[in-house]
N, C-alpha and C positions, 0 to 999 in steps of 0.2 A: 816721430813719424819717419824722418829721414833715416835714422839709425835702423828702424825696422825694415825699411826697404833695402838698405845695404846688407842687413843680416840675412835676408832671404835671397841675396845674390844679385842685386841691382848694381850696375856700374856707376861710380860716382858722377861721371860726365852725363849720364842719362838722367840721374836724379837732379842735377843742376839744371839741365835743359828743361825738365818737367816744371820745376818751380819758376824758372825765368819765363817760360811760355805762359804759365798761368798768370803771373804778374803782369806781363805785357798785354795779355788779353783783357785783363781788368782795366789796365791803363787805356787801351784802345777804346773800350766801351765808354769809359769816362770822357775821353777826348771827343767821341762822337756826340755825347750828350752836351758837353761843354761847348762844342762848336755850334750846335743849334742854339744854345742859350746865348752865346756871344753874338751871333748874327741878329737874334731877336732884340737883345738889349742894345746892340749897336744901332739898330734902326730907331728904337725908342729914344736913344740919347744922342741922336744925330746933331742936334743943336749945340751940344756940349763938346763935340769932337772938333778940334781945330787942326787943319791940314792932314787929317787922316780920314779915310773913307769908313763907312759903317761896317763894311766887310773887307777890309784891306787884306789881301791875300798874303802879303809879305809878313805883316805883323802876326796874323793868325798862324801862318806856317812856321815862323820862328818860335812862337810860343808852343805850338804842338811838338816841334822838334825838341825843345828844352824839356817839356813834360815827359816825352817818351824816353829821352836820355836819362832823366831822373828816375823814372820807373824802372828802367833797365838796370841802373846801378843799385837801386834800392832792393831789387829782387835778386840780383846776381851775387852781391857780396855776402848776404846771410846764407844763401843757398850753397855757395862755395865753402863757407865756413862749416855749415852743417854737414856737408858731404865728407868732411875730414873726421867726423866723430867715429870713434871705435864702435862698431855694432854690438860687441859684447857688453860694453858699458851700458849702452841703451837697453839691451835686453835684461841686464841685471837690475837696472833701476826701474824699469817699467813693469 
């Protein structure tokens, strides 16, 4: 798919930005769902949490930051690698 976009004239930086934005949008949606689930489960498991609140903003914020950084890296590296594909090779194989 990336090679086809490049073959019709897309700039590699734009293709990378497209794939990274889609990956980060999915990660953001997952974080929103996970945040709601974490708060609900935190309130249910309040008796098992020692010295940590049910919705501790520092813990939740750091976890969200690590997850977003992981999603950014997981989408950027393959997108950058795919943007270096020769479009003619893709068109011949596809």
